[in-house]
MDAnalysis code that builds the backbone (N, CA, C; Angstrom):
import MDAnalysis as mda
import numpy as np

u = mda.Universe.empty(270, n_residues=90, atom_resindex=np.repeat(np.arange(90), 3), trajectory=True)
u.add_TopologyAttr("name", ["N", "CA", "C"] * 90)
u.add_TopologyAttr("resid", np.arange(1, 91))
u.add_TopologyAttr("resname", ["MET", "SER", "GLU", "ASN", "ASP", "ILE", "GLU", "HIS", "LEU", "VAL", "SER", "PHE", "PHE", "LEU", "VAL", "LEU", "ASP", "ARG", "ALA", "TRP", "ARG", "SER", "PRO", "PHE", "LYS", "LEU", "LYS", "SER", "ASN", "PHE", "ALA", "ARG", "LYS", "ALA", "ALA", "VAL", "TYR", "VAL", "ALA", "THR", "SER", "ALA", "SER", "LEU", "GLY", "TYR", "LEU", "SER", "ASN", "GLN", "ILE", "ASP", "GLN", "ASP", "THR", "PHE", "GLY", "SER", "VAL", "TRP", "ASN", "ILE", "THR", "PRO", "LEU", "GLY", "ILE", "ASP", "PHE", "LEU", "GLY", "GLU", "LEU", "ASP", "GLU", "ILE", "LEU", "THR", "ASP", "ILE", "ALA", "LYS", "ASN", "LEU", "PRO", "THR", "HIS", "PRO", "ILE", "ASP"])
u.atoms.positions = np.array([
    [1.051, -1.254, -0.181],
    [-0.085, 0.211, 0.169],
    [0.849, 1.487, 0.091],
    [0.599, 2.305, -0.894],
    [1.551, 3.609, -0.882],
    [1.035, 4.302, 0.010],
    [2.051, 4.863, 0.449],
    [1.777, 6.613, 1.199],
    [0.790, 7.245, 0.732],
    [0.406, 7.157, -0.688],
    [-0.919, 8.160, -0.852],
    [-2.293, 7.524, -0.134],
    [-2.125, 6.197, -0.204],
    [-3.471, 5.400, -0.336],
    [-3.407, 5.395, 1.310],
    [-2.545, 5.388, 1.950],
    [-2.843, 5.388, 3.705],
    [-3.372, 6.921, 3.786],
    [-2.713, 8.044, 3.430],
    [-2.921, 9.422, 3.692],
    [-4.720, 9.414, 3.313],
    [-5.050, 8.868, 2.010],
    [-6.669, 8.720, 1.728],
    [-7.607, 8.345, 2.779],
    [-6.825, 6.959, 3.360],
    [-7.566, 6.225, 4.311],
    [-7.872, 7.136, 5.850],
    [-6.461, 7.700, 5.948],
    [-6.244, 8.505, 7.328],
    [-7.393, 9.391, 7.020],
    [-7.330, 10.324, 5.855],
    [-8.351, 11.288, 6.041],
    [-9.798, 10.627, 5.849],
    [-10.369, 9.781, 5.480],
    [-11.557, 9.485, 5.601],
    [-11.709, 9.073, 7.000],
    [-10.873, 8.266, 7.474],
    [-10.934, 8.117, 9.093],
    [-11.281, 9.512, 9.670],
    [-10.452, 10.691, 9.745],
    [-10.580, 11.685, 10.110],
    [-11.844, 12.392, 10.172],
    [-12.454, 12.279, 9.028],
    [-13.984, 12.697, 8.611],
    [-14.883, 12.460, 9.362],
    [-14.610, 11.110, 9.319],
    [-15.711, 10.273, 9.673],
    [-15.870, 9.813, 11.499],
    [-14.235, 10.173, 11.889],
    [-14.691, 10.074, 13.297],
    [-15.044, 11.469, 13.821],
    [-14.667, 12.664, 13.342],
    [-15.142, 13.774, 13.772],
    [-16.805, 14.045, 13.312],
    [-17.244, 13.710, 12.502],
    [-18.577, 13.356, 12.431],
    [-19.539, 12.592, 13.570],
    [-18.591, 11.758, 13.657],
    [-19.391, 10.717, 15.050],
    [-18.944, 11.474, 16.312],
    [-18.169, 11.899, 16.768],
    [-17.672, 12.672, 17.814],
    [-18.360, 14.050, 18.017],
    [-18.162, 14.816, 17.002],
    [-18.711, 16.196, 17.056],
    [-19.036, 16.388, 15.765],
    [-20.519, 16.322, 15.528],
    [-20.848, 16.669, 13.865],
    [-20.587, 18.028, 13.602],
    [-19.955, 18.417, 12.546],
    [-19.206, 19.524, 12.035],
    [-20.413, 20.392, 11.112],
    [-20.304, 21.284, 11.200],
    [-21.291, 22.114, 10.184],
    [-21.135, 22.164, 8.677],
    [-22.275, 22.051, 7.696],
    [-21.939, 22.040, 6.618],
    [-20.964, 23.060, 5.957],
    [-20.955, 24.319, 6.216],
    [-20.024, 25.423, 5.964],
    [-18.480, 25.652, 7.196],
    [-18.476, 24.713, 7.677],
    [-17.401, 24.753, 8.646],
    [-15.671, 24.779, 8.111],
    [-14.946, 25.662, 8.531],
    [-13.811, 25.589, 7.843],
    [-13.341, 23.917, 7.869],
    [-13.441, 23.041, 8.899],
    [-13.373, 21.613, 8.455],
    [-13.979, 21.184, 7.378],
    [-14.995, 21.436, 7.077],
    [-15.437, 20.983, 5.541],
    [-14.946, 21.292, 4.716],
    [-14.879, 22.591, 4.608],
    [-14.286, 23.215, 3.714],
    [-12.833, 22.611, 3.089],
    [-11.996, 22.322, 4.269],
    [-10.819, 22.096, 4.113],
    [-10.671, 20.138, 3.758],
    [-11.480, 19.582, 4.336],
    [-11.741, 18.374, 4.232],
    [-13.049, 18.101, 2.703],
    [-13.115, 19.000, 2.042],
    [-14.406, 18.959, 1.024],
    [-14.382, 17.667, 0.071],
    [-13.150, 17.443, -0.002],
    [-13.378, 16.238, -1.015],
    [-13.809, 14.896, -0.224],
    [-13.003, 14.905, 0.994],
    [-13.629, 13.587, 1.635],
    [-15.076, 13.646, 2.047],
    [-15.526, 14.902, 2.792],
    [-16.650, 14.951, 3.241],
    [-17.750, 14.736, 1.912],
    [-17.238, 15.415, 0.738],
    [-18.360, 14.941, -0.384],
    [-18.431, 13.736, -0.769],
    [-17.114, 12.992, -0.766],
    [-17.150, 11.495, -1.181],
    [-17.670, 10.904, -0.143],
    [-17.595, 10.905, 1.173],
    [-18.342, 10.228, 2.122],
    [-20.100, 10.463, 2.288],
    [-20.214, 11.724, 1.720],
    [-21.659, 11.856, 1.748],
    [-22.500, 11.361, 0.642],
    [-21.478, 11.175, -0.452],
    [-22.017, 10.263, -1.894],
    [-22.108, 8.786, -1.639],
    [-21.301, 8.369, -0.763],
    [-21.208, 6.778, -0.825],
    [-22.119, 6.470, 0.806],
    [-22.892, 7.534, 1.188],
    [-23.853, 7.379, 2.347],
    [-23.567, 7.251, 3.653],
    [-22.151, 7.551, 3.731],
    [-21.342, 7.707, 5.234],
    [-21.803, 8.800, 6.186],
    [-22.332, 9.930, 5.269],
    [-22.208, 11.134, 6.044],
    [-23.760, 11.725, 5.732],
    [-24.641, 12.284, 6.357],
    [-25.877, 13.038, 6.154],
    [-26.073, 14.031, 6.794],
    [-26.594, 14.709, 5.930],
    [-27.363, 16.381, 7.105],
    [-28.877, 16.191, 7.243],
    [-29.523, 15.041, 6.273],
    [-30.675, 14.528, 6.604],
    [-31.181, 14.217, 7.905],
    [-32.219, 14.874, 8.680],
    [-32.613, 14.556, 9.924],
    [-33.909, 13.425, 9.917],
    [-35.034, 13.758, 8.818],
    [-35.893, 13.031, 8.955],
    [-36.222, 12.874, 7.200],
    [-37.442, 12.870, 6.928],
    [-37.741, 12.327, 5.417],
    [-37.850, 13.792, 4.977],
    [-38.093, 14.808, 5.430],
    [-38.262, 15.892, 4.663],
    [-37.369, 17.046, 5.149],
    [-36.799, 16.908, 6.167],
    [-35.861, 17.842, 7.148],
    [-34.432, 17.517, 6.722],
    [-33.763, 18.681, 6.654],
    [-32.253, 18.643, 6.339],
    [-31.788, 19.900, 7.885],
    [-30.535, 19.107, 8.294],
    [-30.035, 20.254, 9.314],
    [-28.393, 20.820, 8.637],
    [-27.918, 21.506, 9.372],
    [-26.818, 22.014, 8.981],
    [-25.587, 21.620, 9.297],
    [-25.929, 20.499, 9.733],
    [-24.426, 19.835, 10.459],
    [-23.919, 18.044, 9.677],
    [-23.242, 17.735, 9.310],
    [-22.927, 16.340, 8.956],
    [-22.668, 15.497, 10.094],
    [-23.650, 14.378, 9.665],
    [-23.733, 13.325, 10.976],
    [-23.167, 11.987, 10.325],
    [-22.624, 11.328, 10.969],
    [-22.125, 9.862, 10.545],
    [-23.621, 8.765, 10.416],
    [-23.921, 8.160, 9.533],
    [-24.794, 7.246, 9.372],
    [-24.471, 5.757, 9.735],
    [-25.397, 4.900, 9.974],
    [-25.082, 3.553, 10.579],
    [-23.649, 3.141, 9.363],
    [-24.157, 3.136, 7.998],
    [-23.463, 3.007, 7.252],
    [-22.097, 3.372, 7.547],
    [-21.820, 4.828, 7.551],
    [-20.534, 5.395, 7.877],
    [-19.820, 4.872, 9.150],
    [-20.422, 4.664, 10.363],
    [-19.791, 3.941, 11.493],
    [-19.752, 2.590, 11.034],
    [-20.117, 1.962, 10.126],
    [-19.541, 0.552, 10.094],
    [-18.050, 0.470, 9.373],
    [-18.175, 1.669, 8.326],
    [-17.040, 1.816, 7.450],
    [-15.941, 2.385, 8.283],
    [-16.188, 3.358, 9.662],
    [-15.039, 4.023, 9.972],
    [-14.881, 2.470, 11.129],
    [-15.263, 1.590, 11.418],
    [-14.611, 0.574, 12.018],
    [-13.969, -0.036, 11.018],
    [-14.271, -0.471, 9.908],
    [-13.562, -1.206, 9.162],
    [-12.111, -0.266, 8.711],
    [-12.270, 0.937, 8.781],
    [-11.138, 2.011, 8.599],
    [-10.211, 1.835, 9.698],
    [-10.632, 1.423, 10.905],
    [-9.956, 1.614, 12.270],
    [-9.352, 0.405, 12.227],
    [-9.855, -0.972, 11.570],
    [-9.080, -2.162, 11.828],
    [-7.705, -2.118, 10.696],
    [-8.108, -1.594, 9.712],
    [-7.115, -1.168, 8.348],
    [-5.965, -0.736, 8.992],
    [-6.276, 0.474, 9.598],
    [-5.236, 1.460, 9.866],
    [-4.369, 1.019, 11.208],
    [-4.767, 0.217, 12.040],
    [-4.219, -0.697, 13.298],
    [-3.583, -1.732, 12.498],
    [-3.791, -2.374, 11.493],
    [-3.189, -3.367, 10.937],
    [-1.541, -2.694, 10.372],
    [-1.973, -1.459, 9.617],
    [-0.786, -0.687, 9.032],
    [-0.054, -0.228, 9.876],
    [-0.430, 0.125, 11.125],
    [0.626, 0.559, 12.171],
    [1.237, -0.457, 13.050],
    [0.690, -1.651, 13.072],
    [1.548, -2.750, 13.457],
    [2.532, -3.097, 12.782],
    [2.737, -3.186, 11.294],
    [3.735, -3.289, 10.624],
    [4.556, -2.401, 10.349],
    [4.387, -1.176, 11.076],
    [5.424, 0.098, 10.737],
    [6.803, -0.533, 11.326],
    [8.020, -0.353, 10.984],
    [9.345, -0.584, 11.425],
    [9.251, 0.546, 12.684],
    [9.692, -0.262, 13.779],
    [10.061, 0.504, 15.127],
    [10.975, 1.295, 15.432],
    [12.342, 0.913, 14.252],
    [13.480, 1.602, 14.470],
    [13.335, 2.370, 13.046],
    [12.927, 3.627, 12.567],
    [13.021, 3.881, 11.230],
    [14.755, 3.997, 10.542],
    [14.739, 3.984, 9.602],
    [16.324, 4.008, 9.076],
    [16.552, 5.454, 8.797],
    [17.816, 5.802, 9.078],
    [18.021, 7.417, 9.070],
    [18.365, 7.858, 7.506],
])
């Protein structure tokens, strides 16, 4: 797995974890800075601002599907971390 792949996984993890712990406003600085990952997560059904069938709010919330994916990302990133060298080469 490339460093670029790992960077994307970490970015998705950070967006979903943030939405789970502290839902963020649609137009927040965080949402702007992570726009690609927020948009992709929303498109995949991991995030939503829908409160009920006809009501939409002003914050991104993690969905049940997003919680499942967050768990998968946690497992993947934990495995990657376990395989990192403990003594980096100078």
